[in-house]
N, C-alpha and C positions, 0 to 999 in steps of 0.2 A: 695690637701689633703695630700701631702707628709710629712708634719710635724707630723701628727698623725700616718701615716703609719710607719715613722721612730721610733715613740714611741712604736708601738705595735709589730714590726716584731720580736722582741726578744722572743716573747711568742709562736712562731710556734713550734709545737710538733706533735708526732704521737701516735697512739693507736690502739686498736682492738675493735670489736663489742661485745656487751654483751646482747642486748635486746632479749626478748622472741619472739616479733612480730615486724617486720619492714616492712612498706609498702611504696611504692613510685609509682608515675604514673602521668598521665596527664588528665585534665578535659577540655572538649570542650562543646560548645553549639550545640545541635543536629541539630537545624534548620539552623545555619549559618556555622558550622564547625570551628568557631573561638575559640581560647583558652579562658577559663573563669578564671578570677582572683577573689579573695575574696569569693570563695566557702569554706564553713566550713566543716571540716572533724573531726570526733570524734568517740569515742567508747561508747557504752551504759554503763551508771552507772560509768563513769570514768571522771576525771577532765582534762585529757590530751586532748588538742585541737590543730588543725593546720588549715591552710588555703592555698589555691592555690596562686601562685605568678603570675607575669605578663604574663608568658607563659602558664599558666594553670597547671604548675607542682607543685607537693606537696610531702611532706615526713612526715611520722608520725611513732612513735614507742612507745611501752609500754613494761614494764618488766613483766607484768602478762599475763596469757593466756586469750584471748578473742576470741569470735566466729564471731563477726560482726563489720563492720565499717560503719558509717553513713555519707552521703554526703547531704548537704542542702545549699540553697541560696535563697535570695529574688527573686521571680518570677520563681522559678524552683521547680519541683516535688522532694520531698525527695527520696533518693535512699539508700538502705541497701544492702551491699555486704557481703558475707561470707569470712572469713579469716582463715588461718591456722598458726601454729607456724613457725617461721623462716622468711626469706626474701621473698618478693613477689612483683609483679608489677600489679597494678589494674588501668586500664584506663577507664574513665567514660564519657558518653555522657549525659549531663543534658537535660531534657525535659522541655520546657517552660510550665507554667501552663495556657495554652490557654483557658481552660474552665472557668477561673475566669475573663477573660477580657470582659468588656462590650463595651468599645470604640474601642479597637484594639485587633486583634488576629494575631498570627504568626503561619502560617501553611505552611510547605514547605516539600514536598516529594523529590523535586529535587532543588538544590540550583541554582536560576537563576543568570544571569549575572547582576552584580550590576550597577545601573544607577542612576544619580541624577535626571533626568527628570521624572516627574510623580511619585516621591518617597515621600510618606507622611512623612517619617522621615526627609528628607531634607527640605520639606516645613515647618515642625515644627521648624527646626533650623533657617530657614530664619525669622520666626516669633520671635524667641528669639533674633536674631540680631536686628530686627526692634525695639524691646522694650528695648534694652540695656540701652539707656540713661534714659528711664523712670524708669527702675528698679534699676540700680546700684547707690549706694551712691557716687561713684567716680565722678559723674557729678554734685555734689553739688558745689556751689561757695565757701562756707566756711564750715569747720567742725573741731571739736576737739574730740578726743577720747583717752581713755587709753588702753594700750596694755601690757599684761603680756605674757612673753615668757620663755620657758625653753628648754634647749638642753642637752640631755643625750647621752653620747657615751660609747659604751662598746666593749670590745674585744669579738669577736664571734668565739668560738672554738667548734668543734664537741664534743659531750658528751664523746665519747670514748677516744679522744685525751686528754681531760681534766683530765681524771682519771689517765693517764699514764705520765702526764707532770712532769718532774723533777723540773722545775722552780716553778710550782704551789705547789709542795710538800714543797719547801723552803718558799713559801709564802702562807701558808694554809688559811690565812684570805681572800685571793682573791676567793678561791674556796668556802669558807663558805659564803661569801657575793656575791653570784652569782645567776643568774636567769636561771632556767632550764625549765620553763613553757611557756614563751612568744614565743619562737621559738623552737618547738619540734625538738629534735635531736641535738640542739645546746645549749651550755652553754654561757650565756652572763655575762661577767665580767665587771661591771661598772668601768670606769677609768676617766670619766670627767663629770662634771655637772655644768651648768650655768643657772642662773635665772636673769631676768631683768624686771623691771616695768617702763614703759615710758609713757609720755603724748605727743601726736602728735597734731599739728595744721596744717591744710591744708587750703590754700587760693588761689583762681584763680588769685587774683590781686597782692599778695605779696609772698615773699619767704616762703616756709614751715619752720617750726621750731619744734624742739624736745627737750625735757628735760628728763633725766634719773632720775627717782624718787628713784630707788633702784637697786642694782646689787649685786649678790652673785655668787661666782665661786670657784670651786676647782682648786688649782693652784700648780704647781711644779716649781716655778720661778728659783730655783737654777740650773736647767738643761736646760730649754728651754725658749727662748725669747717669752713671752706671752702678752706683752703689746698690740700688734696689732692682736693677733690671733683671737679675736672676730670678727674683720672685715673679716678675711679670712673665718671663718666659716659661716658668714652671706652671703658670696658670694656663698658658696657651698649649704647651706640650705637657699635659698632665700625665701622671702615671696611670696606665690603663690596666684593668684586671677584669677578666670576663666574669669572675665570681662576685663582683660588686653589683649592686642593683642598678646603678647608673655609672656611666663612664663620662667623666667631664673633659671638655675641651673648650677653653675660653669661657664664655658665659653660657655655653650650651651644655645640656646633659643628654647623653644618648642612653636610651633604655637598653640594658644588657639583653642579648638574645636568650639568656637562660634565667632571666628574672621571672618571678611568679606570674606577672601579668603579660609577659612577652608574647605568648601565643595569640593574644587579642590583636597584636599589631604586626607580628612577623609571619611570613610564610617559611615553611621548612620543606626541603626536598633531599632525600637520601640518594646520593649519587654513586657511591662506590664503597667497596670493602678493601682496605689496604692490608695486604698479607705480608708485606715485606718489612713490617715493624712488629715489635713485641711489646705489649699485647696487640692483637689486630685492632684496627680502627675503622670506624665508619666515617666517611666524608659526607658532611651534611651542608647543603647550600642554604643560606638564609637570605631573605630579601623583605623589604617592607611591603605590607599589604597596600599601603598608599605611598606612591613614589615620592610625594612631597613631605612626608613625615620625617622628622629628624631622627632617623634610625640607620643602622648599619646594613650593609649587604656584604656577602662574602662567604666564608666556609668555616665550619667547625669540624674538628677531628676528635671523635668520641671513642674511648676505649671499649673493647668488647670482652672484658674480663669479668663482667658482672658488677663493676664499680661505676660504670658510666661516667668516667671522668673526662673533662675536656682537656686534652693534652696539647692542643695547638689551635690557634684561631688566626685567620687572615681576614681582615676587615677593611672595608672601604665605604665610601658614601656616593650616592647619586648627586651630581651637581645641580639637580633640579630642586634640592632641598634648600631651605633658607639659611645657608651657612655663609655669612658674609665673608668676603675676602678669600675664602678657601676655594681654590681651583681644583685641587686634587688632595686626597687624603688616603694614606695607606698605613694600616696598623698590623703588625705581626706579633703574636703572643705565643711564647713557648713555655710549657710547664714541665717540671721535673719532679719525679717521685722521690721522697726522702725516706729515711730509715723507718719512720713511723707509719708509712703507707699513705701519707697525705701528699698532695701535689702543691708545689709552690711555684710562683712565677719566676722562671729562671732567666728569661730574656724578653724584652719588649723593645720593638723598633717602631717608632712613629715618624712617618715622613709626611710633610705638609707643604703644599705649594700655595703661597699666599700672594694675591695680586688684586689690584682695584679693578682692572679690566680683564675680560675673558681672554683676550689676546694681548701679547706684549710682555714687557719685562715684569718679572715677579721675584719673590723671595722663596727659595726652597730651603727648608730646614728639616733636619733629621735628628731625632733624639733617641739614643740607645740606652737602655737600662739593663744592667746585668746583676743578678743577685746570687750570692754564694754564702757558704759557711752558715747555713741555718742550724740553730740550736733551739730545741723546744722544751717546754715543761720545766721540771726541776733543774736540769742542767742550764737552762737559760737564766735562772735566778743566780747561778753560780758564776756565769760568764760576765765579766766586767764590761760595762758599756764603753769603758776606756776614756781617755782624754787625749787632746791634741798633744803633739810634742811641745814641751814647755821649755822656753829659753828665756832666762832673765825675767821670769814671771809673766811672759806673754805667750799666748797660744799661737802656734805656728801652723798655718794651713797652706802656705805657699811652699810646697816641697820641692826637692831637687829633681833633676832629670833621672837620676838613678832610682829615686823613689817611684817615679811613674813607670819606668821600665819594668820594675818588679811588681807593681800593683795593678797595672792594667790587665783586665781579663782577656782582652784581645788587642792586638796591635792596631795603631791608627792606620787608616787607609791613606793613600797618597793625597786625596782631596782634603782630608782632615789635617794632615801635616802642612799642606799648603796654606791653610787658613792662618796659622801662626806666622808664616813667612809673609803673607800679604799684608797683615795688619802692621807688622814692623816696618814694611816698606811704605805703606800708606801714611804713616805718621810723619814721615819726612818729605812727603810729596807736596809741592806747592799747589798744583791744581786741586788736589784733594782738600788741602787746608782752606783754600778760598771757598770751595763749595760747602764744606762743613761749617764754615763760619756763617753762611747764609742759613743752613739748616738749624744751627744753634739759635740764631736770631728768631726764626719762625717758631721754634719750640719753646724757648724760654722768655722771649720778649726783650732780652738784653743783648747789647752789642758791645764788642770789645774783647780783647784777650789780654791776659796778664793779671796783675793784682787787682784791677778795678774794672767793673762792668757798668754800663750806663743803660737805663731803661726804667720800667718796661715801656716799649714804644706805643702800646695801645692806650697809654694814659698821658701821652704828651699833650693831648688836647681833648677837652670835654666841655660840657656846658650844663648849667643848672640855673634856676630862677634867682638864687641868692648871689652867686658869684658871677653870673653871666658867663662869658667865655673864660675858661680856666686853662692856664698853661702850666705844665709841670715838667720838671726834670729831676731824675733820681739816679742814684748810683749805689753800688754795693761792692764789698771786697770779695775776693775769691780765695781758694786754698793757696794760691801762689803768694798772696799777701801773708796769710797766717792760717794754720789749722786750729789754733787755739783761740784766736780773736776773730770776730766777725763784726764789721761796721756797715751800717746802711743809713740812708737818709734821702730826703727829697725836699725840694722847694717848689711852691706853687703860687700863682698870682691870679686873682679874679679881676676882670675888667669892670665889673659892676660894683662890687663892694670895695674894690681898691685895697684889698688886704693881702698881705703875704701869709701863707701857711707853710708849715715846715714839719719835719720829723727827723729826729736823730736817734739812733739806737746802737747799742753795743752788746754783743753776746760773748761770754767767755766760757770755753769748754773746761769742765772740771775733771775731764779724763784725758788720757793721752791720745784720744781720737779727735777727729774733726767733729764739729757740732752737727754735721750732716749724717754722721754714722751712728746707726742704732747699736746699742741703747745710748740715748743722750743723757748727759748730766751737765747742766749748764746754769749760768747766772745771766740775767738780762736786765739791762737798764735802758729806759727809753723815755724821751720827752717829745711831745708833739703839740702843735696848735693846728687844728684842722676842723673842717665842717663835717657835720654828721646828721643823717636823718634819724630822729628818735625811734628807737626800737630796732635799728638795723645794725647795731654794734656786733652782734654775733651772726651776721648774715654771711660771713666768710667770702664776700665779694668786694672787689674794688669799685666803689661808687663812681670814681672818676674814669672808669673805662668808657671810651667814646661811645660804643654801641649801647651801653646802659644809660646814656644821657637822654635817650628818647623815652619819655614816660607819658602815660595817659593821665587825664584828670588833673586836679589841683595838686601842686607839689611845692608849696611855698613855705612850709614850716620846717625849719632847720635849726641846728644848734652849732655854735662855735664851742669847741671842746679843747681846753688847755689841760693836758694830761701829763702826769708823772707816773712812771710804772717801774717797779722792781719785781723780778720773778725768779723763782728757783724751780727748775724742772729736773725730775729724777725718773728715768725709765729703767725697767728691769728686763732681763732676758725672758721672764715669765709673762711679758706683755702687761705688766701692771705699771702704771705711771702715777706719780704724785706731782702736783703743781701748787706751789705756794706763791701768792701774789699780794703785793701792796699797791694800791692804785689811788692816786689823788687827782680829782677832776674838778675843774671849774667850768660850769656850763652856762653859756650865755645864749639867750634866745635870738634867733635871726629870722629875717623874712617876715612872714605872717604869724610867727609864733610869739606868744607873750606869756610871761609869768605874772598872772594877776591874782591877788588874794580874793577870796570869795566874798569878803566883807561888803564891797560895793563895786559896781561896774566902773565907777569913777576913781577907784583907788589907783595910786601910782604903781606902775609895773615894777617888779623886782628885776634887777639887771643881771643877777648871777646866782647860781646855786652851786655850792661846794660840797663834795663828798670825799670822805676819807675812809677807805674801805680795805679790809683784809679779806682775802678769799683763799679757798683751797679746793682742789679738784682731785678726785680719785677716779681713775679710768682703768678698767680691766677688759682686755680684748684677747681672750684665749685663742691661741693658734693664728693670730692675725698675720697677714702678709700685706706688703705694700710696696709701691714704687716710690723711692725717695729721691726727690729732686733737690736742687740747690736751696730753694726756699719754700718747698711744699712737700707734702707727703700724701700720696694718692692711695687710698686703701684698695686692695684687691679682694673683693668680696668672695669669701669661700664658704659662707653659710654658718659661720660661728658667730655667736652673739657678741655685742659690745655693750658694756655697762659703764655709765658715766654718772658720777655723783658730784654735784657742785654745791658749795655753801659759801656765804659771804657775811661779813660783819662790818656794818658802818658805825663809826665812832664819832660822836658829836664832840666838837671842840678840840679834836686831835688834828693838828695841822690844818685848822680851818674848817673841819667838817661841820655841817649844819644839822645833821640828823643822826639819831641812833636807829638802826634797823638791822634785820637779818633776812637772808634769802636762802632758799634751799630748792634745788632742782635735781630730779632724777630722770635719766634717759636710758632706754634700752632699745637696741636696733638689731634686727636679725633678718637674714635672707633664708627663705624656705624654697628648696629646689623640688619641683614636681615633675621630674623626668621630662617627657616630650610635651607636657602641658605648660612648660615654662617655669618661671620662678616668681615668688612674691617677696617684696621688701616691706617689712613692718617696723614702724618706729612708734614707741609709746613714750610719752613724756608727761611729767607732772611737776608743778612748782608752786612755791608759796613765798610771800613777802610778809614778814612779821615786824610790827612797829608802825607808827603813824608817819606817813611820808607823802609828799606831793606827787602828782601824777608822773613827772619825769622819772621817778624811782620805782614806779609800779612795773609790772610785766607789760610792756608794750609789744603786742604780738607781731611777729614778723610778717609784714605785708609785702606785696610785689606790685608795683605800678609800671614796671617795664614790660616790654613785649617778648621778653625771653622767659621761657618756662623755667621756674626754679623749684627744685625738688623739696627743699626745706622750708619754703615760704608758702603763704596763701595767695594764690595768683590773681584772685579777684577781690581781695581785701584792700582797702585804701590804707595809706600810711597813717598810723596813729588812730585807726578807726576803733579798735578794741583794746581795752586795758583791763587788768585784773590783778588781785593779790592772791588768788587761789585759782589754779587752772589744771586741766588735764587734756591731753590731745592724743589722737590716733592718726597716723599717716600710713596708708596702705597703698601700695602700688604693685600691680601684677603685669608681668611681661609674658605674653603668650608665645613669643618667638616664632610667629607666623603660623601657629597651629590651625587657625581658621582661614586666613588669607591664602595659605599655600594650596587650599583646595578649591579656590575660585578661579575659573578659567580666565586667561589673559592677565588678571591681577597678579596671579602667582609669579608671572615672569618679572614683575617689579621687585620681588623679594622684600616686600614690606613686612613689618611686624607689628602686631597689635599690642597696645599698652593701655591699661585702665588705671585710674587712681581714685582714691576716696580719702578725704581729709575731714576730720571732725575735731572741733575745739569747743570745750565748755569751760566756763570760768565765772568768777564773781568778784565783787569788791566789797569788803567788809564795811560795816557802818562807820568804823573809825577812820577809814581812808576815803570816804565819800565826801567830796567837797560840799555837798548840800548839808552835811551834818557838822561841819567844822569850818568856821569863817577864816581860819588861818591857812587852810590848804588852798592851793592854786585852783582857779576855775579850769574846767576842761577846755581844750582849745576850741575856738569858734572861728567862723568864717567872717568875711567882711560885713555881713549883715547881722553879726552876733549870734548866729545859729550854731548850736553845739555840733562839733564834728567828731567827737570821741565818745564812746559808750561802754557801758558794762555789757558783757555778753548776755547775761540773764538766764532765764530758765530754758530758752530755746538755744541749742548749740549752733555755732557757725558751721555750716557744711558746704563743701564744694567738691566737685568731681570732674573727671576729664576722661575723654576717650581720644587716643592718639595713634599715630603710626610712626614708627621709627625706621631707620635705614633708608630714608628718602635720599636719593643720590648717594647712598652708602655712608652719609655722615650727618644727616639731619633728622630731627624728631619734630613732628608737628602735632599739637594737641588742640582739641576743642574743649574748652573749659566752661563749666556752668556753675553758677552760684545758686544754692537752693534755699537759703534762709537769710533773714534780716535784709529783705529786698527793699524796704521802705526807708532805709538810711539815706541821707543826702549823698549825692555823687556816686551812687552804686552802679557798677557795671555788671549786668546779669550774666553775660556770657562773653567769650572772646576766643581768639585764635592766638596761640603762643607757640614759639619754636625754640629749640636749643640744639647746639651741636652735640652729637651723640655718636662717637666712633667706637664700635666694638664689633665682635663677630660671635 
């Protein structure tokens, strides 16, 4: 959620209180002692209302003098309390309306120890589990349905601060178009609105399919990359269904209270029988057995017609759990019975208040999903999934106002309508433009508006042993220059080697879309002369980043790489991509690196190595979602595997190539979600080099000598320490999401999260590529005393592991890393502390 946080943090302001009556407090259930959410609070003959949050806490204020405040909730006796002018705290114990219960009564003078055995509430939940397949429409073999969704996001500021805000005084339309009633004591300033109408087709035999029939969104494209922001928001505000085993929100998975293992973690209390609905329903309170577990609390409404279907759920969370950024969360799920007797999710409302600090400015978002026109079984096969409106061969999703008036399942609220108005006004506001220019610089690293941007600023200065102090300036074009053509380049100079480095690139889109818009089909041409650490070409990090200039140990073996590259990229809607590349490189050793034939130590060094290489890559990422930036694509990990197959062919004597060789690499990555136990990221990779080649063309395994923790590198391996022409690796990382630390007194207040990792690498060098067996091959790199610094992995694999904590200061991860094998190699660091920026919730 950092993108919206960056957009909103400029509005943080301060103020003073002015209400005549201000009340706060906590509401609990008298029989169980548990906090109650969704209890209504209001004043007689006044329109101002409030409700309790997940912890039972509430806050309400009014500018006129009143004498009483009223507390009410379904299944509880109404209470009236006296109030006085000024600030006051009123805590309330709500009494269940046991006299209205015919099937079930709750009477408790002393709270007994909770047990699952002989517990009628747990027996009821087991009945719900037994009937899940009978009740849920998710178990249909085929179904088609239409879904309307809307997401409104607002800046949430206390009413007092809003009155004193200097920025809001400069932007009076924001204050005018704000909502002061939905969340008492808070002023909601709408700044984002999105609507979408889609048709979904689900089949047990074939792949699911979706078509967007219409989409409408308030956008500020000139400041923030928004092409993929919808995917990011869908990860944060995921579709919730009580019939799923887990309910996802961000990187967290909440165990459903009707999952098979739920009674081991949840408490259940039957509160009431609701007779004003048909069929009658039992109201069941749920809460975690351990308040710090990532679980829901709230209410389930279960039918009493013998089918035990969950017809409604109101869920929230205790803010003691380790759910970063989330100050409040409210979920309401409503189910509707269809003609086949199954229940499908008819409406879902998820409201989330996100903020860095417990008090102060935050971002309040509410996503509503409404589902209609369900068709099941054989009729679903007959119903067309449909296509977008097509005009001149192009799919149209940006529909007219008349389309939305007819298609909305419910009319927009005043707050939602104001979001569109506010964004249109903000675009032309000078104060907003200035502040968003700063936000854009912080997020992208580039400065400037118009057809050209200059940056990235974190690479303007860096240093290394070969170049000394390195100064760099770069630039790139934007969509204002062209959506079909993209140019970028940079120039850099080192004060020690006194050499200029540079890069020039051009990308041409082969579609009518920008090269930033998925699916991409493009041609790329690039020429560069740059420095490079051997084995780091696929590290996906800018080595001239200033912070990465600080490295441990010896780091004097570099390359000058003069490279020409031509590439064709073709992506498909099915998340299959093809990449065809030709690359010509001239490698010159630099610093302490030498290309020396094995023949004799006194042999004259070779000054350059030329490769002429064709390569292809096939990547399949089913159901992949990502955030697309201007020059990067950040995956949103949703648990689906990603398969990548790469191959290359080096051709001798073609455009100067020195060697014939072939390479092959296969990589598969997948995240496994384990409910409240966290999630595991697993990456398996294997590769091989075929042909006789010198060591610069072997697999030089990715090492990391910086103090930043790198997920894809070996953090205690030295640069060029291990090489192979056959290898296999396993990278396992598990995030517990605070499962253990949440249960440790005092520590749990820090909301840290445990992370462990385990990396194994095994490999070998065939006899044909071992310099000891061929005098024409280059000697492995040596230090100043002629001791070898590069090795074959051998029979014992390289192994390292780490234990870390993330969410330190809400943005930092710190790991203790230990190396377990090959400890006698020169320059080995056996353990270390590494850190990385890690922002999520």
